[in-house]
N, C-alpha and C positions, 0 to 999 in steps of 0.2 A: 195729738198728745206727744208723739215722738218729737215733733218740731219744738213744742213748748219745753220739753225736757232738755233738748240740746241748747236752746236759748238760755234756760236756767243755768245749765252747766257753765257756759261761757260768761254769763253775767256774774256769777259768784266767783269764778276764777279771776276775772278782771278786777272785781271788787277786792279780793284778797291781795292781789298783786299791788293794787294802788295803796293799800294799807301798809305795805312794806313787809319785808321778810322777818323783821323782829317780832311782829305781831303773830306770825304763824308758828313760830317755835321750831321744833325739830321735824315737823312734817313739811314736805314740799307743798307748794300751792296746789299742784295736781292731786296729790293724795288727800289733802285736807278738803278740797272741793268735792272729791268723790265721796268721802266719808259723810260730809254734811248732806249732800244730795241723796245719797242712798238712804240715809236715816230718814229723810223726808219723802222718799219716793212713794210711800204708801199714803201720804197725806193728800187731802183734797186739793191743796194749793197747787200741787204739781200735775195731778192727773185730772183736774177739772171735776165735773160732777160725778164721774165714775169712781166708785169706792171698792170695786171688786179686787180680789186677790190677783187676778190675771193682769189688771191694769197696773197695779203696783209692781208686780214682777216684770212687766214689760218696761216700765220706766227704769227700774233698777238695772235691767239688762242693757237698755239703751245707754245708761250712764257708764256702765262698765265698758261697753264697746267704744263709746266716744273717748273715754279716758285712755283706753289701750291704743286706739288709733292716733289720738292727739299726742300721747306720750311718745310714740314712735316718730311722729313728725317733728316734735320738739327736739328729740335726740339727733335727728338727721339734719337739722337746720340750726347752725350756730347763732345766727341773729335772733331767731325765734326763741332759742334756749335762753339767751341773755334777757329777753323781755319777760319770759315766764319765771325763770329761776333766779335772775339777777346775778350780781357778782359781789364778791367780798368788798367791804368798805373799811378803810383804815380809820380808826377812831383815835388812836394815839400813835405818834411817831416820834421816837427819841425823846420821850417825856412830855411832848406837847400835844394837848388835846385838840383834835380837829372839830371845832364847834359846828362848822357848816355840815359835816357829815353826820354829826350827832343829831342836829335838828332835822336833816333830811330823812334820816332813818328812824326818827322818833325814839331815840335811846336817851333815857334820863341819866343824869349824873349819878343818881343812886344806883341804877342798874350797872353802870360802868364801874363805880366804886366797889360794888359787890364782887364783880368779876375780878377786879384787881386784887382784892383781899383774898379771894379763893386761890390765887396764884402767888400769894405772899408779898404783894406790892401794897404798901400803905398809901401811896399817892402816885399820881401820874408820872412824876419824875423818876420813880422806881421802875418804870416800864419802858422797855425799848420799843415794843410794838403791841398794839391791841387792835384786833380786826373783828368786825361783825361778819361772821361767816354766812353763807347762803342759807344755812338751816336755822339762822336766828341766834346761834350761840356766839359768845364773845371769846375769842382765843387771845391769850395774853402771853407775851414773851418778856420776862423780866429783864431789866438792864443787868449787865454783868457787874458783879461786885468787885471793888478794887482789891 
């Protein structure tokens, strides 16, 4: 059961990472994975045929321990941190939309336009820089007004 729980943890973590940071929103993939799996820890799918309270608690404790240990490892290893947490991606630079980064991060034009409007930019040319941050938010720096 402990091995299945650890396998489930890494399977969901990798799956979330492959979907991109924009899909995760404000939670890190580590946090989101932990929340999803703890919520499911008492389900039969994770603990097999055992439905006892002890089995569910054991699975939840295993998840918390794996998350804590993996989180420390990620913080101490820059390369692993980039794989798990990703890096910011430029979506607009000096008024020009980077379509390649938009496609790779699965950001729609509507989502980008909404972030621009929230910062007072009516169109990409009004924006000096827009960045998809590691937490999934889009930071916008308007172009200076003449």
